N, C-alpha and C positions, 0 to 999 in steps of 0.2 A: 504493499499499499503506500510506501514511501520510496522503494528502490525500483528502478527499471519500470517507472510509470510511464505509460503513453496513453494520452487521452485524445480524442479526435472529434471534431465538430465539422460542420459543413465546410468552413474555409480555413481551418487551423489544425495543426498537430501540436500537441502539448507534452513536452517530454522533459526528462532530466537535463540539466546543463552538462556539458563536456568541456574539458579545458579548451578544446578548439573553438568554443563559442566565445572566447575572450574578446576578440576583435570586433564581432557583432555586438557584444554587450557594451564595450567601451564606446562604440559609435553612438549608442543610446544614452548612456550617462555622461558623454561629453556634450550633450545638447542642453544649453543653458535653460530653454524653456521647459524641459523636463525636471532637471535637478532644482530648480527654483522652488518648486513645490515642497521641498523639504527644508528649505531655508539653506540650501548648500550651493556650493559653487563647483564648477568643473574641476576634477583633480587630475593630475598626471597619470598617464596609463601605467607607470612603474609603481605607483602607489595603489592603484586598483588591483593589479595582477595578483599579488599574494592573497589579497582578501577574496578575490574570485575563486581562486584555487582552494581556499579554506571552505567556501560555500560549496563548491563541487564535491568536495570529500565529506560533506556533513550529512548527506542523505540517511546513512545508517545510524545516525545519532537519534533520529526521531522515533517516538512511540506515540501511540494515540492519547495517552494522558500526560505526555510531555513532548509537544513538537517544539523543537528547538529553533528550527528554520526550515521551511519546506518550500523552496522557489523552483519554479519550473520555467523552462524556456518555451515561448510561444512562436511556433514557426507558421509563417503565412504559405499556404500551400500554393497559391498561384505563382509567386515569386521565389519561393524557397528561402526567403530571408528570415533572420530573427526579428521579429516584430516587437517584442517586449517580454514581459515576464508576468506570472501570476502565482500567487503562494498563500501560505498559511503560516502564521508564527503568533508568538506572544503579543498581546495588545500592549503597546508601550505605556499606557496610562494604568493598566492592570494587567499583569504578566500572568495572572491566573486565567485569563480569557484568551481564546484563539481569535485572531482576526484574519480576514481575508484581505490580501493587498494585490496590486497590480501596478504595471508601468509599461508605457509604450512610447516607441518612436514617434516623433511628430509625423513622420510619413503615413502612419496609420491612424491618426486622430480623425475623429468624425465619421467613422465607417462602421460604428457598431462592434469594433473588434474587442474592445474592453468588455462589453456586455457579454459577448460570445464566450471569451475566456473565463470570465469570472462565473458565469453560469456552470461551465464545466468543473470548475474547481469547487464551486458549492456542492455540486452533485458528488464529486469524488469525497469531499469532506464528510458529507452525511451518509452516503451509501456505502463506500468502501472503508474509510477510516472508522466510521461509526460515532462521529461527534455528536453531542446533544445539542450544541449551540455554537453559532459563529457569529462574530460581531465585526464591525467596521467603523472606521472614523474618517470623515471628511473635511477637508479644509475649509474655513469660512467663506474665501473669496473663490471658490471653484465649483459651481453647480454641477459641472458635468459629470463628476463622479457620483454625487448624490442621485443623478438620474440613473446611472449604471446600477447603483444598489437597488433602487426601487424597481428597476426593470427586472432584476433577477429575484425579486420577491422580499428583500430585505426591508425592515420597518424602522424608520426614524423613531428614536426613543426620547432624546433630549440633546441639549447643548451643553458641552463640557466647560466648566468654569472653575476658578480657584486652585489651579494646578500649581505644584511647587516649581520653584525657579528653574530647576534642570529640565522641566517640561514646558517652559513657557512658550515655546514655538507652537505648542498644540492648544493653547488656550483658545477657547471658542470653537472647536471643532464639533462637527455633528455626530452623534453616536448612533449607529444602526445595530440591529440584531436580528437574528432568525433562530427559532428553535426547531429541532428536528420534527416535532409535530406539526409546526406551522408550515414547514417545508413540504411534508408529506401532503397536507391539506390542500396545498396550491399546485401540486404536480399536475393535476388534470384540468387546471383552469388558466391562471395568470402565466406560469412559466412555460407550459407546454405550447403557448402562442407565440413565443419570442422566436424560437428557432429549434431545430432538433436537438434532443439531448445528447450529451457526449457519450462516446463509448469508451470503455477502459482497455486496453492490451495491457485624589480628589475629592471632590464634590462634583456631582454630575448633574442634574437637571437644569433645565431652561429651554429655549427654542432652537429652530434650525436655520443654519445658513446654507451649507452644501459643500461640495468639492470635487475634486481632483482629476484633471486630465492626467495627472501623475498618480491617480487613484491615491492609495496610501503608499506613494514611492518612498516615504519616510520610512515605512517598515522595512523595504528592501534594502534601502540605503544603509540604514544602521545594522541591519542584518549582517551585512559583509563589511561593516564597520567604516563604511565611507563618512557617514556623519559621524560626529563625535558625542554629542549630546542626546541623540535620538536613537531609538531602535528603528529600525526599520530597515502605486502611481498608475489615462489618456489625460 
């Protein structure tokens, strides 16, 4: 469920990263419009490379009750390119919860790719890994990601406030969640109408803004320790 994973949707192949994906990955994280959603700047490739290697080698560390970081490469079938990533990992503001996150090259923004990939990961999380609940956060000034989360059936719960200083960049994020029961109830209605299902080979309340062309790119970026004070993206 964490190693040798291959998910497929109408337009995408979603698989484990390999070391050979470094160039394609760096092409994405060197785009300022992508990394800005995590309060980051473009980093040199020689700084990214060892962290990327660590991520590639981390799949075997994951367990259903302890997902360290589960990031998959999203390949676009039509052109064979690495379009971005989608994954599951600890929520930065509450590491006992598992969040879904994603990030995509600007070349693929506005095409519904994030929704397609996130839906496949949500399905894998609930049906294969067996999670009972998946959450997500979206940055206040980026409504695109909130729309992605709504399309895959996740529910907005509140806006996050009063975070500690080390998480100040996440102040005001929108908090979404979905339980396995809610997911199952939506399978035959809302979600099935979006696109075919994938196949497998603080203080928190207040209101919503939205977020992320970089989805929760902050999740992945911290994930491989590109960001320093965050864990962690269309």
